[in-house]
N, C-alpha and C positions, 0 to 999 in steps of 0.2 A: 735532390731538391725535394722539399716537402710538397705533397699534393693530396687532393681529395676529389671525390666524384659527387656531383649533385644529381640525384635521381628522383624520379617520381614513381614509386612502385607500391603496390598493395599486395600483401601476402595472399596467395591463392587459397591457402587453408582457412584463413579468416573469412574469405568470401563464401567458401563452401560451408563453414560452420554457421555463418549467418543465415544462409539459405536453408540449411537443415533445421535450425531453430525456428525460422519463420514457418516452414512447412508443418512442424509439430504444433506450433501455436494455432495455425490455420485449422488444423484437424480437431483441436480441442475447443475452439471458440464456439459459443452457442449461436451467435449470429451467422455463422457460416455452415451450420448443420444442414446437410442435404443440398448444399451449394456445389456448383461445378468450379469454384474458384481454385486456381492452381498457381504455384510458384515453381519455376523450373530453372535450373542452371543449364541452359542449352549449349553454350560454348564456354570456354574458360573465362571469357570476359563479357558474357551476355546473360542477363537474367531476364526471363520472360514471365510476366504476370498476366493471368487471364481471369475473367469473371463474367457473369451473365449480364451485368449492367454497370453503369458508371459509379453508382454509390458503393457497390460491393468492391469495385476496382479501387476506389479511394481507400477503403478499409484495408485491402490487401497491400496497397502501396504504403500506408502508414505502418503496417506491421513490418514490411521489408526494410523501410528506411530506419525504423527503430532498432531492428536487429543489426543492421550494418553499423549504425552509430555505436551500439553497445559493444560490438566486436572491435571497435577502434578503426574501422574503415573510414578514411577521410571522404566525406560526401562531395568534396570538390572534384574528386576523381570519378564520380558516378554521374554520368549524363543520363537524365531521364528524358526519353523520347516522348513525343506527344501520344496520348492514347488514341488507338484506332478502333472504330466501331464497325462491326460486320453488318451485313444486311439483315440478319436475324436478331440483332441487338447485342450480341456478345462483344465485350470490350477486351482489348489487349494492349499492354504497354511493355516497352523494353527498357531495361537499365543497361547501359554500356559502360563497362569499367575500363578506364583509360590507364594503360601501363606505359611508363617511360615518358620522356619529354618529347613533345612533337616539335617540329622545326621552328615554328613561330615562338613558342614558349621558350625554347632553348636560346634563340636569338635575343629575345627580350631579357633573359637573365644575363647573358653575356654583355649586352649593351649597358644594363644597369650596373654591372660590376665595373665596366670600363668608364662609365660616366662618373663614378665616385672616385676615380683616380687612385685605386688601390695599386700597389706595386706587385701585381700578380698577372699571370696570363690565363685566360679562360678559352678553352677550345671545345668544339662540339665533337663528340665521339659516340656514334651509334645510340641515339636516344638518351644520352646523358651528357653532362658538361664536366670536363676535367679542369680543375683549377690548380695551377702550380705557382709557387712563389719561392723566395729565398729564405723567408723567416716563417716560423710556425705561428707567431703572433699575428702576422698579416693575414694568414689563412683563417685564423680564429675570428678576426675582425670581419672578414668577408662572410663567414657563417652567421655571425651576429647580425650583420646588415641584411642578409637574405631572410633570416627568420623574422625580422621586423617588417619586411615588405610582404604584400600579398600579390602573388602572381596568378591566382585562380586555380592552382593545383597544389597538392601537397608536395613539399620538398623534404627529402631526407639526404643525409650526408654520410657517405661510406668510403671505405678504403683510405682513411686518413693515414698517410705514410710520411715518415721523416726521411 
């Protein structure tokens, strides 16, 4: 039976490349000379931005968002936490990169497929949704339907098998 998987993944190398480009731009920008502003990839899915005040943090955030967008990272999968201010005035913000479909999003996708009465089966499998059907055309209709809707995360389709 033909099947495919619905996933929400961002390539790790693209995230690393975006962070490296942002760090290079931060080092060369005139308005950040002598500043303690930093961009760090602290964990595989966590980017930490720090600056000495809120205005500089806003500039660092704009650089980082711009670099992520240029590298093709879907910003719907980047959760921007609220900036925190320390007692001495330094500001810090975290970007959390979400990988995979979480339970609620996966259920939302499966119910949307079932509500459209496609002749396919959708099942949850470890942070992804597997869709199986009898005909390849039905699966392609499901893909077109899902691309037309916005679920708040980036969707990609892989492992399309006959």
